[in-house]
A tleap script that builds the chain and sets N, CA, C and O, in Angstrom:
source leaprc.protein.ff14SB
mol = sequence {
  NMET ALA SER VAL VAL PRO VAL GLU LYS LYS
  LEU MET ASP VAL LYS LEU GLY GLU LEU PRO
  SER TRP ILE LEU MET ARG ASP PHE THR PRO
  LYS GLY ILE ALA GLY ALA PHE GLN ARG GLY
  TYR TYR ARG TYR TYR ASN LYS TYR ILE ASN
  VAL LYS ARG GLY GLY VAL ALA GLY ILE SER
  MET VAL LEU ALA ALA TYR VAL LEU PHE ASN
  TYR CYS ARG CYS TYR LYS GLU LEU LYS HIE
  GLU ARG LEU ARG LYS TYR CHIE
}
set mol.1.N position { 0.834 -1.165 0.000 }
set mol.1.CA position { 0.000 0.000 0.000 }
set mol.1.C position { 0.887 1.238 0.000 }
set mol.1.O position { 1.853 1.314 0.758 }
set mol.2.N position { 0.565 2.193 -0.835 }
set mol.2.CA position { 1.363 3.402 -0.965 }
set mol.2.C position { 1.078 4.344 0.201 }
set mol.2.O position { -0.067 4.531 0.613 }
set mol.3.N position { 2.156 4.932 0.717 }
set mol.3.CA position { 1.977 5.882 1.809 }
set mol.3.C position { 1.660 7.259 1.230 }
set mol.3.O position { 2.069 7.596 0.119 }
set mol.4.N position { 0.931 8.034 2.001 }
set mol.4.CA position { 0.534 9.359 1.563 }
set mol.4.C position { 1.633 10.339 1.959 }
set mol.4.O position { 1.953 10.471 3.140 }
set mol.5.N position { 2.206 11.022 0.981 }
set mol.5.CA position { 3.254 11.996 1.229 }
set mol.5.C position { 2.643 13.376 1.038 }
set mol.5.O position { 2.100 13.665 -0.028 }
set mol.6.N position { 2.722 14.238 2.056 }
set mol.6.CA position { 2.130 15.574 1.905 }
set mol.6.C position { 2.882 16.390 0.859 }
set mol.6.O position { 4.103 16.295 0.733 }
set mol.7.N position { 2.142 17.179 0.127 }
set mol.7.CA position { 2.737 18.035 -0.888 }
set mol.7.C position { 3.403 19.215 -0.190 }
set mol.7.O position { 2.810 19.855 0.679 }
set mol.8.N position { 4.644 19.492 -0.583 }
set mol.8.CA position { 5.385 20.599 0.025 }
set mol.8.C position { 4.785 21.932 -0.390 }
set mol.8.O position { 4.584 22.189 -1.577 }
set mol.9.N position { 4.502 22.774 0.587 }
set mol.9.CA position { 4.003 24.121 0.325 }
set mol.9.C position { 5.128 25.106 0.559 }
set mol.9.O position { 5.987 24.890 1.414 }
set mol.10.N position { 5.122 26.182 -0.198 }
set mol.10.CA position { 6.074 27.251 0.053 }
set mol.10.C position { 5.592 28.049 1.254 }
set mol.10.O position { 4.405 28.033 1.583 }
set mol.11.N position { 6.507 28.740 1.903 }
set mol.11.CA position { 6.166 29.503 3.094 }
set mol.11.C position { 5.118 30.564 2.804 }
set mol.11.O position { 4.269 30.849 3.648 }
set mol.12.N position { 5.172 31.150 1.619 }
set mol.12.CA position { 4.207 32.189 1.268 }
set mol.12.C position { 2.797 31.628 1.081 }
set mol.12.O position { 1.824 32.376 1.168 }
set mol.13.N position { 2.673 30.324 0.825 }
set mol.13.CA position { 1.365 29.704 0.621 }
set mol.13.C position { 0.758 29.160 1.912 }
set mol.13.O position { -0.397 28.733 1.912 }
set mol.14.N position { 1.509 29.167 3.002 }
set mol.14.CA position { 1.043 28.607 4.269 }
set mol.14.C position { 0.219 29.649 5.011 }
set mol.14.O position { 0.630 30.802 5.136 }
set mol.15.N position { -0.936 29.240 5.497 }
set mol.15.CA position { -1.762 30.136 6.306 }
set mol.15.C position { -1.233 30.150 7.733 }
set mol.15.O position { -0.501 29.248 8.142 }
set mol.16.N position { -1.604 31.165 8.477 }
set mol.16.CA position { -1.063 31.353 9.818 }
set mol.16.C position { -1.389 30.178 10.742 }
set mol.16.O position { -0.559 29.802 11.570 }
set mol.17.N position { -2.567 29.603 10.617 }
set mol.17.CA position { -2.936 28.472 11.448 }
set mol.17.C position { -2.173 27.198 11.105 }
set mol.17.O position { -2.023 26.319 11.954 }
set mol.18.N position { -1.688 27.091 9.870 }
set mol.18.CA position { -0.947 25.911 9.433 }
set mol.18.C position { 0.552 26.030 9.679 }
set mol.18.O position { 1.295 25.084 9.415 }
set mol.19.N position { 1.008 27.173 10.178 }
set mol.19.CA position { 2.437 27.418 10.325 }
set mol.19.C position { 3.133 26.435 11.265 }
set mol.19.O position { 4.199 25.936 10.904 }
set mol.20.N position { 2.594 26.123 12.455 }
set mol.20.CA position { 3.301 25.157 13.314 }
set mol.20.C position { 3.459 23.782 12.670 }
set mol.20.O position { 4.518 23.165 12.787 }
set mol.21.N position { 2.427 23.298 11.996 }
set mol.21.CA position { 2.558 21.989 11.355 }
set mol.21.C position { 3.513 22.052 10.176 }
set mol.21.O position { 4.193 21.068 9.888 }
set mol.22.N position { 3.582 23.193 9.482 }
set mol.22.CA position { 4.512 23.344 8.361 }
set mol.22.C position { 5.953 23.339 8.873 }
set mol.22.O position { 6.835 22.746 8.251 }
set mol.23.N position { 6.190 24.001 10.009 }
set mol.23.CA position { 7.538 24.037 10.578 }
set mol.23.C position { 7.960 22.648 11.030 }
set mol.23.O position { 9.119 22.266 10.868 }
set mol.24.N position { 7.027 21.888 11.597 }
set mol.24.CA position { 7.364 20.543 12.060 }
set mol.24.C position { 7.673 19.589 10.916 }
set mol.24.O position { 8.330 18.571 11.131 }
set mol.25.N position { 7.211 19.897 9.695 }
set mol.25.CA position { 7.492 19.036 8.543 }
set mol.25.C position { 8.879 19.301 7.959 }
set mol.25.O position { 9.333 18.525 7.118 }
set mol.26.N position { 9.561 20.354 8.368 }
set mol.26.CA position { 10.887 20.676 7.836 }
set mol.26.C position { 11.908 19.657 8.303 }
set mol.26.O position { 11.717 19.005 9.331 }
set mol.27.N position { 12.981 19.518 7.559 }
set mol.27.CA position { 14.056 18.588 7.873 }
set mol.27.C position { 15.132 19.336 8.663 }
set mol.27.O position { 15.854 20.156 8.097 }
set mol.28.N position { 15.243 19.061 9.963 }
set mol.28.CA position { 16.197 19.754 10.815 }
set mol.28.C position { 17.438 18.922 11.101 }
set mol.28.O position { 18.154 19.193 12.065 }
set mol.29.N position { 17.701 17.915 10.279 }
set mol.29.CA position { 18.937 17.162 10.412 }
set mol.29.C position { 20.072 18.002 9.836 }
set mol.29.O position { 19.813 18.939 9.081 }
set mol.30.N position { 21.315 17.692 10.172 }
set mol.30.CA position { 22.421 18.461 9.591 }
set mol.30.C position { 22.425 18.425 8.059 }
set mol.30.O position { 22.771 19.415 7.415 }
set mol.31.N position { 22.047 17.303 7.487 }
set mol.31.CA position { 21.994 17.201 6.023 }
set mol.31.C position { 20.893 18.101 5.457 }
set mol.31.O position { 21.082 18.727 4.414 }
set mol.32.N position { 19.752 18.170 6.135 }
set mol.32.CA position { 18.656 19.018 5.690 }
set mol.32.C position { 18.985 20.493 5.795 }
set mol.32.O position { 18.637 21.275 4.910 }
set mol.33.N position { 19.660 20.881 6.881 }
set mol.33.CA position { 20.050 22.277 7.058 }
set mol.33.C position { 21.096 22.665 6.029 }
set mol.33.O position { 21.033 23.757 5.464 }
set mol.34.N position { 22.063 21.778 5.774 }
set mol.34.CA position { 23.075 22.059 4.759 }
set mol.34.C position { 22.432 22.178 3.380 }
set mol.34.O position { 22.831 23.026 2.582 }
set mol.35.N position { 21.450 21.344 3.099 }
set mol.35.CA position { 20.741 21.432 1.825 }
set mol.35.C position { 19.976 22.736 1.683 }
set mol.35.O position { 19.911 23.301 0.592 }
set mol.36.N position { 19.400 23.215 2.767 }
set mol.36.CA position { 18.680 24.491 2.726 }
set mol.36.C position { 19.636 25.646 2.437 }
set mol.36.O position { 19.319 26.529 1.640 }
set mol.37.N position { 20.808 25.644 3.082 }
set mol.37.CA position { 21.798 26.682 2.805 }
set mol.37.C position { 22.303 26.599 1.365 }
set mol.37.O position { 22.524 27.622 0.717 }
set mol.38.N position { 22.484 25.376 0.873 }
set mol.38.CA position { 22.951 25.206 -0.501 }
set mol.38.C position { 21.916 25.706 -1.500 }
set mol.38.O position { 22.272 26.361 -2.480 }
set mol.39.N position { 20.641 25.408 -1.267 }
set mol.39.CA position { 19.586 25.911 -2.153 }
set mol.39.C position { 19.517 27.427 -2.125 }
set mol.39.O position { 19.340 28.068 -3.161 }
set mol.40.N position { 19.657 27.997 -0.940 }
set mol.40.CA position { 19.644 29.451 -0.822 }
set mol.40.C position { 20.817 30.093 -1.542 }
set mol.40.O position { 20.664 31.122 -2.200 }
set mol.41.N position { 22.000 29.478 -1.413 }
set mol.41.CA position { 23.171 30.015 -2.084 }
set mol.41.C position { 23.003 29.976 -3.596 }
set mol.41.O position { 23.271 30.970 -4.271 }
set mol.42.N position { 22.562 28.842 -4.137 }
set mol.42.CA position { 22.402 28.730 -5.587 }
set mol.42.C position { 21.299 29.648 -6.105 }
set mol.42.O position { 21.402 30.191 -7.205 }
set mol.43.N position { 20.259 29.818 -5.322 }
set mol.43.CA position { 19.185 30.719 -5.735 }
set mol.43.C position { 19.679 32.167 -5.789 }
set mol.43.O position { 19.375 32.893 -6.735 }
set mol.44.N position { 20.436 32.585 -4.776 }
set mol.44.CA position { 21.002 33.929 -4.747 }
set mol.44.C position { 22.007 34.108 -5.886 }
set mol.44.O position { 21.987 35.122 -6.584 }
set mol.45.N position { 22.883 33.122 -6.070 }
set mol.45.CA position { 23.915 33.209 -7.096 }
set mol.45.C position { 23.302 33.339 -8.481 }
set mol.45.O position { 23.744 34.168 -9.276 }
set mol.46.N position { 22.300 32.538 -8.778 }
set mol.46.CA position { 21.692 32.576 -10.104 }
set mol.46.C position { 20.848 33.821 -10.324 }
set mol.46.O position { 20.653 34.236 -11.467 }
set mol.47.N position { 20.343 34.425 -9.256 }
set mol.47.CA position { 19.506 35.615 -9.417 }
set mol.47.C position { 20.325 36.898 -9.514 }
set mol.47.O position { 19.951 37.795 -10.271 }
set mol.48.N position { 21.423 37.017 -8.779 }
set mol.48.CA position { 22.151 38.275 -8.706 }
set mol.48.C position { 23.565 38.236 -9.290 }
set mol.48.O position { 24.041 39.255 -9.792 }
set mol.49.N position { 24.238 37.108 -9.240 }
set mol.49.CA position { 25.637 37.054 -9.645 }
set mol.49.C position { 25.787 36.501 -11.059 }
set mol.49.O position { 26.506 37.083 -11.871 }
set mol.50.N position { 25.134 35.411 -11.362 }
set mol.50.CA position { 25.298 34.708 -12.634 }
set mol.50.C position { 24.305 35.250 -13.669 }
set mol.50.O position { 23.424 34.519 -14.121 }
set mol.51.N position { 24.443 36.511 -14.040 }
set mol.51.CA position { 23.550 37.137 -15.014 }
set mol.51.C position { 24.394 37.776 -16.114 }
set mol.51.O position { 25.595 37.984 -15.941 }
set mol.52.N position { 23.762 38.086 -17.245 }
set mol.52.CA position { 24.504 38.678 -18.368 }
set mol.52.C position { 24.990 40.076 -18.038 }
set mol.52.O position { 26.170 40.384 -18.206 }
set mol.53.N position { 24.088 40.919 -17.570 }
set mol.53.CA position { 24.450 42.310 -17.269 }
set mol.53.C position { 24.303 42.550 -15.772 }
set mol.53.O position { 23.322 43.143 -15.323 }
set mol.54.N position { 25.257 42.096 -15.024 }
set mol.54.CA position { 25.205 42.230 -13.578 }
set mol.54.C position { 25.671 43.592 -13.119 }
set mol.54.O position { 26.311 44.334 -13.865 }
set mol.55.N position { 25.349 43.903 -11.905 }
set mol.55.CA position { 25.763 45.163 -11.306 }
set mol.55.C position { 26.375 44.906 -9.946 }
set mol.55.O position { 26.840 43.806 -9.652 }
set mol.56.N position { 26.366 45.931 -9.131 }
set mol.56.CA position { 26.945 45.811 -7.800 }
set mol.56.C position { 25.906 45.363 -6.768 }
set mol.56.O position { 26.232 45.237 -5.588 }
set mol.57.N position { 24.675 45.123 -7.189 }
set mol.57.CA position { 23.608 44.789 -6.235 }
set mol.57.C position { 23.897 43.491 -5.485 }
set mol.57.O position { 23.692 43.428 -4.273 }
set mol.58.N position { 24.362 42.470 -6.169 }
set mol.58.CA position { 24.601 41.183 -5.513 }
set mol.58.C position { 25.672 41.261 -4.458 }
set mol.58.O position { 25.499 40.753 -3.350 }
set mol.59.N position { 26.780 41.894 -4.791 }
set mol.59.CA position { 27.882 42.010 -3.841 }
set mol.59.C position { 27.530 42.969 -2.712 }
set mol.59.O position { 27.885 42.721 -1.559 }
set mol.60.N position { 26.838 44.058 -3.024 }
set mol.60.CA position { 26.506 45.032 -1.982 }
set mol.60.C position { 25.533 44.442 -0.962 }
set mol.60.O position { 25.594 44.808 0.211 }
set mol.61.N position { 24.645 43.546 -1.369 }
set mol.61.CA position { 23.745 42.913 -0.400 }
set mol.61.C position { 24.516 42.008 0.549 }
set mol.61.O position { 24.210 41.951 1.740 }
set mol.62.N position { 25.506 41.305 0.034 }
set mol.62.CA position { 26.335 40.456 0.891 }
set mol.62.C position { 27.107 41.314 1.890 }
set mol.62.O position { 27.182 40.981 3.073 }
set mol.63.N position { 27.676 42.410 1.413 }
set mol.63.CA position { 28.417 43.290 2.315 }
set mol.63.C position { 27.504 43.942 3.358 }
set mol.63.O position { 27.895 44.081 4.517 }
set mol.64.N position { 26.306 44.339 2.963 }
set mol.64.CA position { 25.360 44.927 3.915 }
set mol.64.C position { 24.955 43.904 4.979 }
set mol.64.O position { 24.846 44.247 6.157 }
set mol.65.N position { 24.733 42.665 4.576 }
set mol.65.CA position { 24.391 41.622 5.540 }
set mol.65.C position { 25.554 41.366 6.494 }
set mol.65.O position { 25.343 41.130 7.683 }
set mol.66.N position { 26.777 41.411 5.975 }
set mol.66.CA position { 27.964 41.221 6.813 }
set mol.66.C position { 28.094 42.335 7.851 }
set mol.66.O position { 28.378 42.072 9.020 }
set mol.67.N position { 27.883 43.580 7.417 }
set mol.67.CA position { 27.972 44.719 8.332 }
set mol.67.C position { 26.882 44.629 9.401 }
set mol.67.O position { 27.154 44.852 10.580 }
set mol.68.N position { 25.673 44.311 9.004 }
set mol.68.CA position { 24.569 44.184 9.960 }
set mol.68.C position { 24.808 43.062 10.957 }
set mol.68.O position { 24.531 43.212 12.147 }
set mol.69.N position { 25.322 41.936 10.473 }
set mol.69.CA position { 25.628 40.814 11.360 }
set mol.69.C position { 26.674 41.211 12.400 }
set mol.69.O position { 26.517 40.919 13.585 }
set mol.70.N position { 27.737 41.876 11.957 }
set mol.70.CA position { 28.787 42.285 12.898 }
set mol.70.C position { 28.291 43.354 13.867 }
set mol.70.O position { 28.701 43.364 15.028 }
set mol.71.N position { 27.424 44.248 13.417 }
set mol.71.CA position { 26.864 45.257 14.325 }
set mol.71.C position { 26.019 44.576 15.401 }
set mol.71.O position { 26.121 44.922 16.578 }
set mol.72.N position { 25.196 43.620 15.012 }
set mol.72.CA position { 24.374 42.904 16.000 }
set mol.72.C position { 25.245 42.104 16.964 }
set mol.72.O position { 24.933 41.994 18.150 }
set mol.73.N position { 26.333 41.551 16.449 }
set mol.73.CA position { 27.227 40.754 17.284 }
set mol.73.C position { 27.941 41.624 18.311 }
set mol.73.O position { 28.166 41.180 19.436 }
set mol.74.N position { 28.298 42.843 17.952 }
set mol.74.CA position { 29.066 43.729 18.830 }
set mol.74.C position { 28.194 44.789 19.499 }
set mol.74.O position { 28.730 45.744 20.060 }
set mol.75.N position { 26.893 44.656 19.459 }
set mol.75.CA position { 26.005 45.696 19.975 }
set mol.75.C position { 26.211 45.933 21.471 }
set mol.75.O position { 26.155 47.075 21.928 }
set mol.76.N position { 26.444 44.886 22.220 }
set mol.76.CA position { 26.592 45.027 23.668 }
set mol.76.C position { 27.779 45.947 24.007 }
set mol.76.O position { 27.656 46.824 24.862 }
set mol.77.N position { 28.902 45.752 23.351 }
set mol.77.CA position { 30.062 46.608 23.590 }
set mol.77.C position { 29.835 48.021 23.061 }
set mol.77.O position { 30.253 48.991 23.693 }
set mol.78.N position { 29.184 48.148 21.919 }
set mol.78.CA position { 28.921 49.466 21.352 }
set mol.78.C position { 27.945 50.268 22.220 }
set mol.78.O position { 28.055 51.490 22.318 }
set mol.79.N position { 27.005 49.584 22.838 }
set mol.79.CA position { 26.038 50.259 23.699 }
set mol.79.C position { 26.737 50.852 24.922 }
set mol.79.O position { 26.414 51.964 25.340 }
set mol.80.N position { 27.685 50.122 25.493 }
set mol.80.CA position { 28.401 50.640 26.650 }
set mol.80.C position { 29.283 51.827 26.267 }
set mol.80.O position { 29.421 52.765 27.052 }
set mol.81.N position { 29.867 51.804 25.105 }
set mol.81.CA position { 30.683 52.927 24.650 }
set mol.81.C position { 29.826 54.175 24.463 }
set mol.81.O position { 30.265 55.285 24.761 }
set mol.82.N position { 28.613 53.990 23.975 }
set mol.82.CA position { 27.730 55.119 23.701 }
set mol.82.C position { 27.288 55.823 24.983 }
set mol.82.O position { 27.106 57.040 24.982 }
set mol.83.N position { 27.111 55.074 26.082 }
set mol.83.CA position { 26.578 55.642 27.306 }
set mol.83.C position { 27.639 56.280 28.187 }
set mol.83.O position { 27.295 56.917 29.183 }
set mol.84.N position { 28.912 56.131 27.856 }
set mol.84.CA position { 29.962 56.737 28.660 }
set mol.84.C position { 30.069 58.215 28.374 }
set mol.84.O position { 29.901 58.658 27.238 }
set mol.85.N position { 30.355 58.981 29.428 }
set mol.85.CA position { 30.526 60.413 29.266 }
set mol.85.C position { 32.001 60.757 29.510 }
set mol.85.O position { 32.591 60.372 30.520 }
set mol.86.N position { 32.555 61.469 28.582 }
set mol.86.CA position { 33.945 61.910 28.713 }
set mol.86.C position { 33.935 63.424 28.915 }
set mol.86.O position { 33.547 64.164 28.012 }
set mol.87.N position { 34.354 63.885 30.077 }
set mol.87.CA position { 34.459 65.319 30.324 }
set mol.87.C position { 35.483 65.631 31.374 }
set mol.87.O position { 35.695 66.799 31.701 }
savepdb mol mol.pdb
quit
C-alpha cells in the first residue's frame, strides 16, 4: 500500500494556522540544514551574480548583511561605549 506523502508548500502559501505543522514538517537534520543553505546560495547566485548584465547589487547585499551581522554581534560593547561620558 502506498503511503501518503504531503505536498510541500512554500512559506508564502502557508496560512497562519498551518504554520506550526509546516515548521514541524521541515528537515532539521544536519543534512537538511546544509541542503537548505545550498539551495539558498544557488538561488542567490543565479539571481544576482550569474547574469549577463550584472551590477553591484549582488555584492553590496552580501556586504550589507555582513555589516549588519557584525553590528548585531558587537552591539553590547557598542552600547556601553555610547553611554559613557567623557568630560
